[in-house]
C-alpha positions in Angstrom: 101.8 153.7 58.1 103.3 152.0 55.0 104.4 148.6 56.4 101.5 146.2 56.5 101.1 142.6 57.7 98.1 140.6 56.4 97.3 137.6 58.5 95.6 135.0 56.3 96.0 134.7 52.5 92.6 133.3 51.6 89.7 134.6 49.5 89.9 138.0 51.3 93.4 138.2 52.6 95.3 137.6 49.4 93.3 140.1 47.3 93.5 142.7 50.1 97.3 142.2 50.4 97.7 142.5 46.6 95.6 145.7 46.4 97.6 147.3 49.3 100.8 146.3 47.6 99.6 147.8 44.3 99.0 151.1 46.2 102.5 151.4 47.5 102.4 149.6 50.8 105.1 147.2 51.8 103.0 144.1 52.5 103.9 140.8 54.2 101.2 138.2 53.8 101.2 135.5 56.4 99.6 132.1 56.1 99.8 128.8 58.1 100.1 126.8 54.8 103.6 126.5 53.4 102.1 125.6 50.1 100.2 128.9 50.0 103.3 130.9 51.0 105.4 129.2 48.3 102.7 129.7 45.7 102.3 133.4 46.4 106.0 134.0 46.5 106.3 132.5 43.1 103.7 135.0 41.8 100.9 132.5 41.5 97.6 132.0 43.2 95.9 129.1 45.0 92.3 130.4 44.6 90.4 131.2 41.4 89.5 134.9 41.1 89.4 136.9 37.9 92.4 139.2 37.6 94.0 138.1 40.8 96.9 136.3 39.2 97.9 139.4 37.3 97.8 141.6 40.4 99.7 139.1 42.6 102.4 138.7 39.9 102.8 142.5 39.6 102.9 142.9 43.4 105.5 140.2 43.9 107.5 141.5 40.9 107.5 145.1 42.4 108.9 143.8 45.7 105.9 145.3 47.6 104.4 141.9 48.4 106.0 138.8 49.9 104.6 135.9 51.9 105.8 134.2 55.1 104.7 131.6 57.6 105.3 134.1 60.5 104.5 137.8 61.1 107.0 140.5 61.4 106.9 144.0 63.0 104.7 146.3 61.0 102.7 149.5 61.2 99.4 147.9 60.4 98.1 144.4 61.0 95.1 143.0 59.1 93.4 139.9 60.5 91.8 138.2 57.5 91.4 134.6 58.8 88.4 132.3 58.6 85.6 132.3 61.1 83.8 129.0 60.3 81.1 127.2 62.2 81.7 124.0 64.1 79.3 121.0 64.1 77.2 122.6 66.8 76.5 125.7 64.6 78.8 127.8 66.8 81.4 130.3 65.7 84.9 128.9 65.7 87.0 131.9 66.7 90.2 129.9 67.1 91.7 131.4 64.0 91.1 135.0 65.1 92.5 134.1 68.5 95.6 132.5 67.1 96.2 135.3 64.7 95.9 137.9 67.4 98.2 136.0 69.7 100.7 135.6 66.8 101.1 139.3 66.2 101.3 140.3 69.9 105.1 139.7 70.1 105.6 142.1 67.1 103.3 144.9 68.2 104.8 148.3 69.0 103.2 151.5 70.3 101.2 153.2 67.7 100.4 150.0 65.7 96.9 149.6 64.2 95.1 146.2 64.2 92.2 145.8 61.7 89.9 142.8 62.0 88.4 142.1 58.5 87.1 138.6 59.3 83.3 138.5 59.7 82.8 137.9 63.4 80.0 137.7 66.0 79.2 141.2 67.3 81.5 141.9 70.3 84.5 140.0 69.0 86.8 143.0 69.1 85.6 144.0 72.6 85.4 140.6 74.2 88.1 138.6 72.4 90.8 140.7 70.8 91.0 143.5 73.4 91.6 141.2 76.4 94.4 139.4 74.5 96.1 142.7 73.7 95.6 144.1 77.2 96.9 140.9 78.8 100.1 141.6 76.9 100.3 145.0 78.5 99.0 146.9 75.5 96.3 149.5 76.2 93.8 149.6 73.3 93.2 153.2 72.2 96.5 154.6 73.5 99.3 152.0 73.0 97.7 150.3 70.0 94.6 151.0 67.9 91.9 148.6 67.0 89.3 148.7 64.2 86.9 146.4 62.3 86.2 146.9 58.6 84.2 144.0 57.3 84.6 143.0 53.6 81.6 143.4 51.3 82.8 141.5 48.2 81.3 139.0 45.8 83.4 136.1 44.7 84.2 136.6 41.0 84.2 140.4 41.6 86.5 140.7 44.6 89.2 143.0 43.2 86.6 145.3 41.7 84.5 145.5 44.8 87.4 145.9 47.2 88.0 149.2 45.5 84.5 150.4 44.5 82.2 149.3 47.3 81.3 151.5 50.2 83.0 150.5 53.5 82.0 150.7 57.1 84.8 151.1 59.6 84.2 150.6 63.3 86.8 151.8 65.7 87.5 151.2 69.4 87.0 154.9 69.8 86.9 157.6 67.2 90.7 157.9 66.8 91.0 154.2 66.0 88.4 154.5 63.3 90.1 157.6 61.9 93.5 155.7 61.6 91.8 152.9 59.8 90.1 155.3 57.5 93.5 156.7 56.4 94.5 153.2 55.2 91.3 152.4 53.4 91.1 155.9 51.9 94.3 155.2 50.0 92.5 152.7 47.7 88.7 152.6 48.3 86.7 154.7 45.8 83.4 154.1 47.5 82.2 156.1 50.5 83.6 155.3 53.9 81.4 155.5 57.0 82.8 155.6 60.5 81.1 154.1 63.6 82.0 152.1 66.7 83.5 148.7 66.5 80.6 146.6 67.7 78.1 148.4 65.4 80.4 147.6 62.4 80.5 143.9 63.4 76.7 143.9 63.6 76.3 145.7 60.3 78.1 142.9 58.4 76.3 140.1 60.2 72.9 141.7 59.7 73.6 142.4 56.0 74.1 138.7 55.3 71.2 137.7 57.7 68.9 140.0 55.6 69.8 138.2 52.5 69.4 134.8 54.1 65.9 135.6 55.4 64.8 136.8 52.0 66.2 133.8 50.3 64.3 131.6 52.8 61.1 133.5 51.9 61.8 132.8 48.2 62.5 129.1 48.8 59.4 128.7 50.9 57.3 130.4 48.3 58.8 128.2 45.6 57.7 125.1 47.6 54.2 126.5 47.9 54.1 127.2 44.1 55.1 123.6 43.4 52.1 122.5 45.5 49.8 125.0 43.8 50.9 123.8 40.4 52.2 127.2 39.3 55.6 128.8 38.6 57.5 130.6 41.3 59.6 132.5 38.8 56.5 134.0 37.2 55.1 134.9 40.7 58.4 136.6 41.7 58.8 138.4 38.5 55.3 139.9 38.7 55.5 140.6 42.5 58.8 142.5 41.9 56.9 144.9 39.7 55.7 146.4 43.0 57.9 149.4 43.8 58.7 148.2 47.3 59.1 144.5 46.7 62.3 142.6 45.9 61.8 138.8 46.2 65.0 136.9 45.9 65.8 133.9 43.8 64.9 130.4 45.0 67.5 127.6 44.7 68.8 124.3 46.2 70.1 126.0 49.3 72.5 128.7 50.5 76.2 128.3 50.5 79.4 130.2 50.8 81.3 131.4 53.9 79.0 134.4 54.6 75.2 134.0 54.1 75.0 130.4 55.3 77.2 131.1 58.3 76.8 134.6 59.7 73.1 134.2 60.9 74.2 131.4 63.2 76.4 134.0 65.0 73.3 135.8 66.2 71.4 132.6 66.9 74.2 131.4 69.1 74.4 134.7 71.0 70.7 135.3 71.3 68.8 132.0 71.1 65.7 133.3 72.7 65.4 136.3 70.4 66.2 135.0 66.9 63.1 132.8 66.0 62.7 134.4 62.6 66.4 134.1 61.7 66.6 130.5 63.0 63.5 129.4 61.0 65.1 131.0 57.8 68.3 129.1 58.4 66.4 125.8 58.8 64.4 126.5 55.6 67.5 127.2 53.6 69.4 124.3 55.1 66.5 122.0 54.3 66.5 122.8 50.5 69.1 120.2 49.5 66.8 117.5 51.0 63.9 119.0 49.0 66.0 118.7 45.8 67.2 115.2 46.6 63.6 114.1 47.2 62.6 115.7 43.9 65.3 113.7 42.1 64.1 110.5 43.8 60.6 111.1 42.4 62.0 111.6 38.9 63.9 108.3 38.9 61.3 106.3 40.8 61.1 102.8 39.4 64.6 102.9 37.8 66.9 100.1 39.0 70.2 101.6 40.3 69.7 105.0 38.9 72.5 107.3 37.8 72.3 111.1 38.3 74.4 113.6 36.4 75.1 116.5 38.9 76.1 119.8 37.2 78.0 122.1 39.5 79.6 121.7 43.0 80.5 125.3 43.7 78.1 127.2 46.0 77.4 129.8 43.3 78.0 130.3 39.6 81.3 131.1 37.9 83.5 130.5 41.0 85.5 127.6 42.3 84.4 128.1 46.0 82.8 125.0 47.5 82.5 126.3 51.1 79.2 125.3 52.6 77.9 124.5 49.1 74.4 123.1 49.0 75.3 121.3 45.7 77.7 119.1 47.7 75.0 118.3 50.2 72.6 117.4 47.5 75.1 114.9 46.0 75.7 113.4 49.4 72.0 112.9 50.0 71.5 111.3 46.6 74.4 108.9 47.3 72.8 108.1 50.7 69.6 107.2 48.7 71.7 104.6 46.8 72.1 106.5 43.6 75.2 106.7 41.5 76.2 110.3 41.1 78.6 111.7 38.4 79.5 115.3 39.2 80.9 117.9 36.9 82.1 121.4 37.5 84.1 123.6 35.1 85.5 125.8 37.8 86.4 123.5 40.7 89.9 122.1 40.4 90.3 120.6 43.9 87.5 118.5 45.3 87.0 115.7 47.8 84.5 114.3 45.3 85.7 112.8 42.1 84.9 115.0 39.1 83.8 113.6 35.7 84.0 115.0 32.2 80.8 116.4 30.8 80.5 113.3 28.5 81.1 110.8 31.4 78.7 112.8 33.6 75.8 112.5 31.1 76.6 108.9 29.9 73.8 106.5 30.9 72.3 109.1 33.3 68.7 108.7 34.4 68.4 112.3 35.6 70.4 115.4 35.0 70.2 117.9 38.0 71.6 121.4 37.5 72.8 122.5 41.0 75.2 125.5 40.3 74.4 128.3 37.9 77.7 128.4 36.0 77.3 130.3 32.7 79.1 127.5 30.9 76.0 125.3 31.3 73.9 127.6 29.2 75.9 126.5 26.1 75.3 122.8 26.5 73.7 121.2 23.5 70.7 119.1 24.6 70.4 117.4 21.3 73.9 115.9 21.6 73.5 115.2 25.3 70.1 113.4 24.8 72.1 110.7 22.9 74.3 110.1 25.9 71.7 109.7 28.7 69.7 106.6 29.4 66.6 108.6 30.5 66.2 112.2 29.2 65.1 113.9 32.4 66.3 117.4 33.5 65.8 119.0 37.0 66.9 122.6 36.8 67.2 123.9 40.4 68.5 127.3 39.3 66.1 128.1 36.5 69.1 128.7 34.3 68.6 126.7 31.1 66.5 127.2 28.0 63.8 124.7 28.9 62.0 124.8 25.5 65.3 123.8 23.8 65.7 120.9 26.2 62.1 119.8 25.7 62.5 120.0 22.0 65.5 117.6 22.4 63.2 115.1 24.1 63.9 115.9 27.8 61.3 115.9 30.5 62.0 119.1 32.4 61.3 119.9 36.1 62.2 123.3 37.5 62.5 124.1 41.2 59.5 126.2 42.2 57.3 125.0 39.4 54.4 122.6 39.9 54.4 121.6 36.2 56.8 119.0 34.7 
């Protein structure tokens, strides 16, 4: 099985296609965007990820990787397409459906289909299998189906694609074994085999676990603000307990996984997911908590300007999907504030981005929303000369607050009752 077709060249599909090509597979990457196809065929990348440009260039140069708008007959088909939420907080499975339907005309006996997209438990069984069988293909004998969810962190995708343990769920043991043969060619971590629906649930519950724990941290941070104490000190000391690991509080939860996947379970089992639902509401409510905190800091200022640092959903990446930073900016604008946003990683944004100087110039409050490492090196003494009112709201507890206070800034930290 050396000929591979990867459907979707996004944050997971393109790195996966490149790693496969680097390991000797002949890979066709398929995407609906002509711009993405042309970019990849030129040896370039359309997403920011450390090391990815070099790997793509090498894969294209070797002839093992090429991109196209349409699939072709292959031995293995990877489905690495988005599974976003719609406005009703329901899973939009149209991309998975379309990708599956697109490969049907090219399927042959013995082909392996691997769903990598994070999906609601039951997707392979209830969505993909019926499409294949309606085309006259018996899953488990004519073609083989498996699910192997990705477990990577943006900024470390190439490293973690290779080093992390993987869970492979098969539509029967022989399907899982065939998928294991593919992943075993490049995965250095352990590979665990199970059934396909268990594998789907594993990925969703992993991200739900993190979401619930972040919600606990955010709720505790709000309580600490009301108590007049510091959440970061509470968490640090509580985590000295050998069986406690309290997560970090922040302005919300973003990205395509943690902020999305729990809704898959809430949608499927609305009567049995009270805890998960409350956690989602808590985390989704944090941008409003931050926006209200900014409003308090600029109270009495006529037409206040806010300098917003960071639009990506997490530090040191350009990914703005479901970013709480964006929601905070929108809420501040709804409150009538002028917002100048800066992000050193984001290149394409629906929001206008400012230089760091224009961002700080005449600002009445600086709110740090994304924990980019670059912001640690800002010089508060120089920036104090640019702002109209030296006020800092650090929602990520990232900066050296003593240095900012020495420079004349009033400092508020999310989760701290003291200003």
